[in-house]
C-alpha positions, -999 to 999 in steps of 0.1 A, spaced: 0 0 0 29 24 8 45 17 -26 11 21 -44 9 56 -28 43 64 -42 34 50 -76 3 72 -77 24 103 -72 49 91 -98 21 86 -123 9 122 -117 44 135 -122 50 115 -154 17 125 -170 18 162 -163 42 186 -180 61 212 -160 36 238 -172 7 218 -157 25 206 -125 16 227 -95 46 214 -75 70 225 -101 55 260 -101 57 260 -63 94 251 -65 100 281 -88 80 304 -65 99 293 -34 132 299 -51 120 333 -62 111 342 -26 143 328 -11 158 361 0 125 372 17 114 338 31 146 317 37 131 297 66 105 270 59 83 256 87 67 222 85 37 221 108 14 191 105 -17 191 126 -13 154 135 11 141 161 15 109 141 34 129 115 61 141 139 87 117 126 77 126 90 86 163 99 120 152 112 126 132 80 115 162 59 139 185 78 169 164 69 157 160 33 152 197 27 184 208 44 208 181 31 195 181 -5 192 219 -11 218 235 12 246 240 -13 264 268 -31 252 294 -6 216 283 -14 191 264 6 162 269 29 165 266 67 139 240 77 121 241 111 97 216 125 66 225 145 36 205 156 0 217 156 -15 226 179 13 221 205 37 246 191 10 273 188 19 279 224 57 279 221 64 293 186 33 312 174 44 345 191 76 343 170 58 333 139 32 360 142 52 390 154 88 380 149 108 384 116 86 380 86 110 355 69 91 322 70 71 301 46 48 275 62 38 239 51 6 227 68 -6 191 66 -41 184 77 -56 149 81 -93 152 73 -106 120 88 -97 107 122 -100 70 130 -109 76 166 -134 104 175 -128 115 210 -157 134 225 -150 162 250 -174 154 278 -199 178 293 -189 189 327 -217 184 353 -200 207 378 -204 238 356 -230 264 363 -249 269 330 -247 306 335 -209 306 338 -188 311 307 -153 296 309 -130 275 287 -147 242 298 -181 253 287 -166 264 254 -150 230 247 -176 206 259 -197 188 233 -170 190 206 -146 163 195 -108 166 198 -106 165 160 -130 195 157 -110 214 182 -78 206 163 -93 217 130 -105 250 146 -70 256 160 -56 250 125 -80 274 109 -73 301 135 -35 299 129 -40 300 92 -59 333 96 -33 347 120 -5 341 95 -26 353 66 -30 386 85 8 389 84 9 381 47 31 351 54 31 325 25 15 291 33 12 258 15 -16 235 27 -17 198 21 -49 179 30 -48 142 34 -80 122 35 -68 98 62 -34 87 75 -28 52 63 0 34 44 -10 46 10 -12 82 20 21 81 37 36 66 5 21 96 -13 36 121 11 71 107 13 74 103 -25 59 137 -32 85 154 -11 113 134 -26 102 145 -61 95 180 -50 130 183 -35 145 171 -68 124 197 -88 136 225 -65 172 215 -67 174 212 -104 154 244 -109 179 261 -86 209 248 -105 222 224 -77 225 187 -74 199 175 -49 214 140 -47 248 146 -31 259 159 3 295 172 1 292 192 33 283 161 52 311 141 36 336 167 47 325 163 83 328 125 81 364 128 68 373 149 98 357 124 122 374 95 105 408 112 106 404 121 143 395 85 152 424 69 134 449 54 159 483 40 149 483 2 155 502 -8 186 537 -21 183 540 -57 191 570 -68 212 593 -94 198 
């Protein structure tokens, strides 16, 4: 199923010319905005995509960071990091482009219970939340942050996934692999090598080399 998701993305890429491929156009646009928006933030609204964000951060940095080019990737998690990073995103330097991933269907609908101890005439956060599902709350948080960042004219790319299963993960992983390749070639760099990493490995290897001990006769 994972490979079928990757194949589906491949079929799309092979049957659409550069003129008709939205991802190629987005690559060109990101390169055009590089000087203004050099920092890219990956912020999925799904905790199960945390490791995907870590993988993307390495992919984006290692493949595109060459010849004084490259975006600085940053991972965040919605809605957790709304409380730790939103202040910076909203009123800090306006130098960030945001990738949002939203999973539309949740396998487990967790209902926020009604709180019997509340006075119906009181208004507080508990009365505001009760009766909703956690998915509805997360979607509301996502929409709120989208509007906040729009008010600052910060560029955003939204990816919506029907559900999080093997096939959709295959689509996401292969999409970003191809998208990275598009961006590298459009920028005039090789997205498939890592000379900066290799240089560090050589230093480590040299530092760890020890002369073999002399054996007594």
